[in-house]
PyMOL CGO cylinders between C-alpha atoms (Angstrom):
from pymol import cmd
from pymol.cgo import CYLINDER

trace = [
    CYLINDER, 20.93, -3.24, -1.51, 20.33, 0.13, -3.18, 0.3, 1, 1, 1, 1, 1, 1,
    CYLINDER, 20.33, 0.13, -3.18, 16.94, -0.73, -4.27, 0.3, 1, 1, 1, 1, 1, 1,
    CYLINDER, 16.94, -0.73, -4.27, 16.16, -1.83, -0.60, 0.3, 1, 1, 1, 1, 1, 1,
    CYLINDER, 16.16, -1.83, -0.60, 17.40, 1.49, 0.84, 0.3, 1, 1, 1, 1, 1, 1,
    CYLINDER, 17.40, 1.49, 0.84, 15.20, 3.21, -1.66, 0.3, 1, 1, 1, 1, 1, 1,
    CYLINDER, 15.20, 3.21, -1.66, 12.23, 1.07, -0.71, 0.3, 1, 1, 1, 1, 1, 1,
    CYLINDER, 12.23, 1.07, -0.71, 12.98, 1.99, 3.03, 0.3, 1, 1, 1, 1, 1, 1,
    CYLINDER, 12.98, 1.99, 3.03, 13.18, 5.65, 2.19, 0.3, 1, 1, 1, 1, 1, 1,
    CYLINDER, 13.18, 5.65, 2.19, 9.87, 5.48, 0.39, 0.3, 1, 1, 1, 1, 1, 1,
    CYLINDER, 9.87, 5.48, 0.39, 8.24, 3.59, 3.39, 0.3, 1, 1, 1, 1, 1, 1,
    CYLINDER, 8.24, 3.59, 3.39, 9.50, 6.52, 5.69, 0.3, 1, 1, 1, 1, 1, 1,
    CYLINDER, 9.50, 6.52, 5.69, 8.12, 8.97, 3.32, 0.3, 1, 1, 1, 1, 1, 1,
    CYLINDER, 8.12, 8.97, 3.32, 4.69, 7.31, 3.29, 0.3, 1, 1, 1, 1, 1, 1,
    CYLINDER, 4.69, 7.31, 3.29, 4.70, 7.17, 7.17, 0.3, 1, 1, 1, 1, 1, 1,
    CYLINDER, 4.70, 7.17, 7.17, 5.66, 11.01, 7.19, 0.3, 1, 1, 1, 1, 1, 1,
    CYLINDER, 5.66, 11.01, 7.19, 2.68, 11.80, 4.91, 0.3, 1, 1, 1, 1, 1, 1,
    CYLINDER, 2.68, 11.80, 4.91, 0.10, 9.73, 6.77, 0.3, 1, 1, 1, 1, 1, 1,
    CYLINDER, 0.10, 9.73, 6.77, 1.53, 11.41, 10.06, 0.3, 1, 1, 1, 1, 1, 1,
    CYLINDER, 1.53, 11.41, 10.06, 1.07, 14.75, 8.64, 0.3, 1, 1, 1, 1, 1, 1,
    CYLINDER, 1.07, 14.75, 8.64, -2.56, 13.99, 7.95, 0.3, 1, 1, 1, 1, 1, 1,
    CYLINDER, -2.56, 13.99, 7.95, -3.13, 13.01, 11.61, 0.3, 1, 1, 1, 1, 1, 1,
    CYLINDER, -3.13, 13.01, 11.61, -2.77, 9.25, 11.49, 0.3, 1, 1, 1, 1, 1, 1,
    CYLINDER, -2.77, 9.25, 11.49, -0.90, 7.30, 14.18, 0.3, 1, 1, 1, 1, 1, 1,
    CYLINDER, -0.90, 7.30, 14.18, 1.69, 5.51, 11.97, 0.3, 1, 1, 1, 1, 1, 1,
    CYLINDER, 1.69, 5.51, 11.97, 3.91, 2.47, 12.72, 0.3, 1, 1, 1, 1, 1, 1,
    CYLINDER, 3.91, 2.47, 12.72, 6.56, 0.95, 10.36, 0.3, 1, 1, 1, 1, 1, 1,
    CYLINDER, 6.56, 0.95, 10.36, 6.77, -2.96, 10.76, 0.3, 1, 1, 1, 1, 1, 1,
    CYLINDER, 6.77, -2.96, 10.76, 10.42, -3.99, 11.66, 0.3, 1, 1, 1, 1, 1, 1,
    CYLINDER, 10.42, -3.99, 11.66, 12.52, -5.33, 8.57, 0.3, 1, 1, 1, 1, 1, 1,
    CYLINDER, 12.52, -5.33, 8.57, 10.75, -8.03, 6.70, 0.3, 1, 1, 1, 1, 1, 1,
    CYLINDER, 10.75, -8.03, 6.70, 11.67, -11.58, 8.06, 0.3, 1, 1, 1, 1, 1, 1,
    CYLINDER, 11.67, -11.58, 8.06, 13.50, -10.52, 11.16, 0.3, 1, 1, 1, 1, 1, 1,
    CYLINDER, 13.50, -10.52, 11.16, 11.45, -10.64, 14.16, 0.3, 1, 1, 1, 1, 1, 1,
    CYLINDER, 11.45, -10.64, 14.16, 8.49, -13.04, 13.34, 0.3, 1, 1, 1, 1, 1, 1,
    CYLINDER, 8.49, -13.04, 13.34, 7.81, -15.83, 11.07, 0.3, 1, 1, 1, 1, 1, 1,
    CYLINDER, 7.81, -15.83, 11.07, 4.50, -14.46, 10.09, 0.3, 1, 1, 1, 1, 1, 1,
    CYLINDER, 4.50, -14.46, 10.09, 4.89, -11.65, 7.38, 0.3, 1, 1, 1, 1, 1, 1,
    CYLINDER, 4.89, -11.65, 7.38, 3.79, -8.02, 8.93, 0.3, 1, 1, 1, 1, 1, 1,
    CYLINDER, 3.79, -8.02, 8.93, 2.37, -5.45, 6.60, 0.3, 1, 1, 1, 1, 1, 1,
    CYLINDER, 2.37, -5.45, 6.60, 5.00, -2.48, 6.06, 0.3, 1, 1, 1, 1, 1, 1,
    CYLINDER, 5.00, -2.48, 6.06, 2.82, 0.23, 7.52, 0.3, 1, 1, 1, 1, 1, 1,
    CYLINDER, 2.82, 0.23, 7.52, 0.17, 0.26, 10.18, 0.3, 1, 1, 1, 1, 1, 1,
    CYLINDER, 0.17, 0.26, 10.18, -1.92, 3.54, 10.32, 0.3, 1, 1, 1, 1, 1, 1,
    CYLINDER, -1.92, 3.54, 10.32, -5.13, 4.63, 11.95, 0.3, 1, 1, 1, 1, 1, 1,
    CYLINDER, -5.13, 4.63, 11.95, -6.96, 7.88, 12.96, 0.3, 1, 1, 1, 1, 1, 1,
    CYLINDER, -6.96, 7.88, 12.96, -9.55, 6.41, 15.25, 0.3, 1, 1, 1, 1, 1, 1,
    CYLINDER, -9.55, 6.41, 15.25, -12.08, 5.81, 12.30, 0.3, 1, 1, 1, 1, 1, 1,
    CYLINDER, -12.08, 5.81, 12.30, -9.95, 4.45, 9.60, 0.3, 1, 1, 1, 1, 1, 1,
    CYLINDER, -9.95, 4.45, 9.60, -7.41, 1.73, 10.07, 0.3, 1, 1, 1, 1, 1, 1,
    CYLINDER, -7.41, 1.73, 10.07, -5.18, 0.46, 7.24, 0.3, 1, 1, 1, 1, 1, 1,
    CYLINDER, -5.18, 0.46, 7.24, -2.50, -2.36, 6.96, 0.3, 1, 1, 1, 1, 1, 1,
    CYLINDER, -2.50, -2.36, 6.96, -0.27, -1.43, 3.96, 0.3, 1, 1, 1, 1, 1, 1,
    CYLINDER, -0.27, -1.43, 3.96, 2.14, -3.40, 2.09, 0.3, 1, 1, 1, 1, 1, 1,
    CYLINDER, 2.14, -3.40, 2.09, 4.29, -0.45, 0.41, 0.3, 1, 1, 1, 1, 1, 1,
    CYLINDER, 4.29, -0.45, 0.41, 6.06, -1.13, -2.84, 0.3, 1, 1, 1, 1, 1, 1,
    CYLINDER, 6.06, -1.13, -2.84, 7.94, 1.22, -5.13, 0.3, 1, 1, 1, 1, 1, 1,
    CYLINDER, 7.94, 1.22, -5.13, 9.26, 1.04, -8.80, 0.3, 1, 1, 1, 1, 1, 1,
    CYLINDER, 9.26, 1.04, -8.80, 11.23, 3.14, -11.27, 0.3, 1, 1, 1, 1, 1, 1,
    CYLINDER, 11.23, 3.14, -11.27, 8.55, 2.65, -13.92, 0.3, 1, 1, 1, 1, 1, 1,
    CYLINDER, 8.55, 2.65, -13.92, 8.12, -1.10, -14.45, 0.3, 1, 1, 1, 1, 1, 1,
    CYLINDER, 8.12, -1.10, -14.45, 5.06, -3.04, -13.33, 0.3, 1, 1, 1, 1, 1, 1,
    CYLINDER, 5.06, -3.04, -13.33, 5.19, -3.70, -9.53, 0.3, 1, 1, 1, 1, 1, 1,
    CYLINDER, 5.19, -3.70, -9.53, 4.60, -7.44, -8.64, 0.3, 1, 1, 1, 1, 1, 1,
    CYLINDER, 4.60, -7.44, -8.64, 3.54, -8.89, -5.32, 0.3, 1, 1, 1, 1, 1, 1,
    CYLINDER, 3.54, -8.89, -5.32, 3.55, -12.71, -4.71, 0.3, 1, 1, 1, 1, 1, 1,
    CYLINDER, 3.55, -12.71, -4.71, 0.41, -14.14, -3.87, 0.3, 1, 1, 1, 1, 1, 1,
    CYLINDER, 0.41, -14.14, -3.87, 1.84, -15.13, -0.24, 0.3, 1, 1, 1, 1, 1, 1,
    CYLINDER, 1.84, -15.13, -0.24, 2.67, -11.48, 0.24, 0.3, 1, 1, 1, 1, 1, 1,
    CYLINDER, 2.67, -11.48, 0.24, -0.97, -10.55, -0.60, 0.3, 1, 1, 1, 1, 1, 1,
    CYLINDER, -0.97, -10.55, -0.60, -2.63, -13.38, 1.47, 0.3, 1, 1, 1, 1, 1, 1,
    CYLINDER, -2.63, -13.38, 1.47, -0.30, -12.52, 4.40, 0.3, 1, 1, 1, 1, 1, 1,
    CYLINDER, -0.30, -12.52, 4.40, -1.45, -8.89, 4.33, 0.3, 1, 1, 1, 1, 1, 1,
    CYLINDER, -1.45, -8.89, 4.33, -5.05, -9.77, 3.95, 0.3, 1, 1, 1, 1, 1, 1,
    CYLINDER, -5.05, -9.77, 3.95, -4.65, -12.22, 6.92, 0.3, 1, 1, 1, 1, 1, 1,
    CYLINDER, -4.65, -12.22, 6.92, -3.01, -9.88, 9.19, 0.3, 1, 1, 1, 1, 1, 1,
    CYLINDER, -3.01, -9.88, 9.19, -5.49, -7.11, 8.39, 0.3, 1, 1, 1, 1, 1, 1,
    CYLINDER, -5.49, -7.11, 8.39, -8.51, -9.27, 9.09, 0.3, 1, 1, 1, 1, 1, 1,
    CYLINDER, -8.51, -9.27, 9.09, -7.23, -10.27, 12.51, 0.3, 1, 1, 1, 1, 1, 1,
    CYLINDER, -7.23, -10.27, 12.51, -6.09, -6.84, 13.45, 0.3, 1, 1, 1, 1, 1, 1,
    CYLINDER, -6.09, -6.84, 13.45, -9.36, -5.39, 12.14, 0.3, 1, 1, 1, 1, 1, 1,
    CYLINDER, -9.36, -5.39, 12.14, -7.83, -3.03, 9.50, 0.3, 1, 1, 1, 1, 1, 1,
    CYLINDER, -7.83, -3.03, 9.50, -8.44, -2.58, 5.76, 0.3, 1, 1, 1, 1, 1, 1,
    CYLINDER, -8.44, -2.58, 5.76, -5.69, -4.12, 3.87, 0.3, 1, 1, 1, 1, 1, 1,
    CYLINDER, -5.69, -4.12, 3.87, -4.06, -1.89, 1.19, 0.3, 1, 1, 1, 1, 1, 1,
    CYLINDER, -4.06, -1.89, 1.19, -1.38, -2.21, -1.41, 0.3, 1, 1, 1, 1, 1, 1,
    CYLINDER, -1.38, -2.21, -1.41, 0.45, 1.15, -1.73, 0.3, 1, 1, 1, 1, 1, 1,
    CYLINDER, 0.45, 1.15, -1.73, 2.49, 1.79, -4.83, 0.3, 1, 1, 1, 1, 1, 1,
    CYLINDER, 2.49, 1.79, -4.83, 4.65, 4.53, -5.93, 0.3, 1, 1, 1, 1, 1, 1,
    CYLINDER, 4.65, 4.53, -5.93, 6.31, 4.96, -9.23, 0.3, 1, 1, 1, 1, 1, 1,
    CYLINDER, 6.31, 4.96, -9.23, 9.11, 7.48, -9.86, 0.3, 1, 1, 1, 1, 1, 1,
    CYLINDER, 9.11, 7.48, -9.86, 7.87, 10.98, -10.20, 0.3, 1, 1, 1, 1, 1, 1,
    CYLINDER, 7.87, 10.98, -10.20, 4.47, 9.99, -9.31, 0.3, 1, 1, 1, 1, 1, 1,
    CYLINDER, 4.47, 9.99, -9.31, 2.69, 9.97, -5.93, 0.3, 1, 1, 1, 1, 1, 1,
    CYLINDER, 2.69, 9.97, -5.93, 1.41, 7.14, -3.91, 0.3, 1, 1, 1, 1, 1, 1,
    CYLINDER, 1.41, 7.14, -3.91, -1.72, 5.23, -4.94, 0.3, 1, 1, 1, 1, 1, 1,
    CYLINDER, -1.72, 5.23, -4.94, -3.61, 2.47, -2.99, 0.3, 1, 1, 1, 1, 1, 1,
    CYLINDER, -3.61, 2.47, -2.99, -5.39, -0.41, -4.02, 0.3, 1, 1, 1, 1, 1, 1,
    CYLINDER, -5.39, -0.41, -4.02, -7.57, -3.10, -2.08, 0.3, 1, 1, 1, 1, 1, 1,
    CYLINDER, -7.57, -3.10, -2.08, -5.82, -6.43, -2.83, 0.3, 1, 1, 1, 1, 1, 1,
    CYLINDER, -5.82, -6.43, -2.83, -9.08, -7.70, -4.50, 0.3, 1, 1, 1, 1, 1, 1,
    CYLINDER, -9.08, -7.70, -4.50, -8.81, -5.03, -7.23, 0.3, 1, 1, 1, 1, 1, 1,
    CYLINDER, -8.81, -5.03, -7.23, -5.36, -5.83, -8.32, 0.3, 1, 1, 1, 1, 1, 1,
    CYLINDER, -5.36, -5.83, -8.32, -4.47, -7.92, -11.61, 0.3, 1, 1, 1, 1, 1, 1,
    CYLINDER, -4.47, -7.92, -11.61, -3.75, -11.58, -10.79, 0.3, 1, 1, 1, 1, 1, 1,
    CYLINDER, -3.75, -11.58, -10.79, -1.29, -13.21, -13.11, 0.3, 1, 1, 1, 1, 1, 1,
    CYLINDER, -1.29, -13.21, -13.11, -1.53, -16.74, -14.57, 0.3, 1, 1, 1, 1, 1, 1,
    CYLINDER, -1.53, -16.74, -14.57, 1.16, -17.67, -12.00, 0.3, 1, 1, 1, 1, 1, 1,
    CYLINDER, 1.16, -17.67, -12.00, -0.97, -16.29, -8.93, 0.3, 1, 1, 1, 1, 1, 1,
    CYLINDER, -0.97, -16.29, -8.93, 1.14, -13.26, -8.47, 0.3, 1, 1, 1, 1, 1, 1,
    CYLINDER, 1.14, -13.26, -8.47, -0.20, -9.71, -8.35, 0.3, 1, 1, 1, 1, 1, 1,
    CYLINDER, -0.20, -9.71, -8.35, 0.44, -6.87, -10.71, 0.3, 1, 1, 1, 1, 1, 1,
    CYLINDER, 0.44, -6.87, -10.71, 0.14, -3.07, -10.75, 0.3, 1, 1, 1, 1, 1, 1,
    CYLINDER, 0.14, -3.07, -10.75, 1.02, -1.13, -13.79, 0.3, 1, 1, 1, 1, 1, 1,
    CYLINDER, 1.02, -1.13, -13.79, 1.86, 2.51, -13.70, 0.3, 1, 1, 1, 1, 1, 1,
    CYLINDER, 1.86, 2.51, -13.70, -1.16, 3.40, -15.90, 0.3, 1, 1, 1, 1, 1, 1,
    CYLINDER, -1.16, 3.40, -15.90, -3.57, 1.49, -13.65, 0.3, 1, 1, 1, 1, 1, 1,
    CYLINDER, -3.57, 1.49, -13.65, -2.20, 3.25, -10.57, 0.3, 1, 1, 1, 1, 1, 1,
    CYLINDER, -2.20, 3.25, -10.57, -2.95, 6.67, -12.05, 0.3, 1, 1, 1, 1, 1, 1,
    CYLINDER, -2.95, 6.67, -12.05, -6.02, 5.81, -13.74, 0.3, 1, 1, 1, 1, 1, 1,
    CYLINDER, -6.02, 5.81, -13.74, -7.70, 3.70, -10.91, 0.3, 1, 1, 1, 1, 1, 1,
    CYLINDER, -7.70, 3.70, -10.91, -5.74, 3.84, -7.75, 0.3, 1, 1, 1, 1, 1, 1,
    CYLINDER, -5.74, 3.84, -7.75, -6.70, 5.78, -4.55, 0.3, 1, 1, 1, 1, 1, 1,
    CYLINDER, -6.70, 5.78, -4.55, -4.62, 8.72, -3.84, 0.3, 1, 1, 1, 1, 1, 1,
    CYLINDER, -4.62, 8.72, -3.84, -3.36, 9.60, -0.39, 0.3, 1, 1, 1, 1, 1, 1,
    CYLINDER, -3.36, 9.60, -0.39, -6.05, 12.43, 0.06, 0.3, 1, 1, 1, 1, 1, 1,
    CYLINDER, -6.05, 12.43, 0.06, -8.81, 10.04, -0.69, 0.3, 1, 1, 1, 1, 1, 1,
    CYLINDER, -8.81, 10.04, -0.69, -7.40, 7.38, 1.45, 0.3, 1, 1, 1, 1, 1, 1,
    CYLINDER, -7.40, 7.38, 1.45, -7.05, 9.55, 4.42, 0.3, 1, 1, 1, 1, 1, 1,
    CYLINDER, -7.05, 9.55, 4.42, -10.70, 11.09, 3.92, 0.3, 1, 1, 1, 1, 1, 1,
    CYLINDER, -10.70, 11.09, 3.92, -9.72, 14.48, 2.92, 0.3, 1, 1, 1, 1, 1, 1,
    CYLINDER, -9.72, 14.48, 2.92, -11.38, 14.20, -0.36, 0.3, 1, 1, 1, 1, 1, 1,
    CYLINDER, -11.38, 14.20, -0.36, -13.45, 11.76, -2.30, 0.3, 1, 1, 1, 1, 1, 1,
    CYLINDER, -13.45, 11.76, -2.30, -12.86, 10.78, -6.05, 0.3, 1, 1, 1, 1, 1, 1,
    CYLINDER, -12.86, 10.78, -6.05, -15.68, 12.08, -8.16, 0.3, 1, 1, 1, 1, 1, 1,
    CYLINDER, -15.68, 12.08, -8.16, -16.37, 9.94, -11.41, 0.3, 1, 1, 1, 1, 1, 1,
    CYLINDER, -16.37, 9.94, -11.41, -18.70, 10.54, -14.15, 0.3, 1, 1, 1, 1, 1, 1,
    CYLINDER, -18.70, 10.54, -14.15, -20.85, 7.85, -12.85, 0.3, 1, 1, 1, 1, 1, 1,
    CYLINDER, -20.85, 7.85, -12.85, -21.58, 10.03, -9.83, 0.3, 1, 1, 1, 1, 1, 1,
    CYLINDER, -21.58, 10.03, -9.83, -23.63, 12.27, -11.91, 0.3, 1, 1, 1, 1, 1, 1,
]
cmd.load_cgo(trace, "trace")
């Protein structure tokens, strides 16, 4: 139960950070309660960008998502007209976001995000919300 409370606290933190950046944000009801169909953890939009976000946090180990979780997110996002994003947060790091298609797929059909991958190639909150754009060496 402890990990679940921590996850909920992280989700609320993400909601607040998006709210501070002018997004209308909603947390989905606790998984598996209201509906058969999985809902994303967070829905956020600001009139021009709309995201359906599955939020995961970890102390430091890689974060895993089942193929089903990712498929449900993509299905919902497409029907809703939002961009699907996996939001990951490792202890003592910020939130980083990935399009599901950019995640590593394991042999068993699950998805994995390592801390190093999040830091090196994840989209951060300011980039996700359009406050800044990432400049890479290839832009020059």
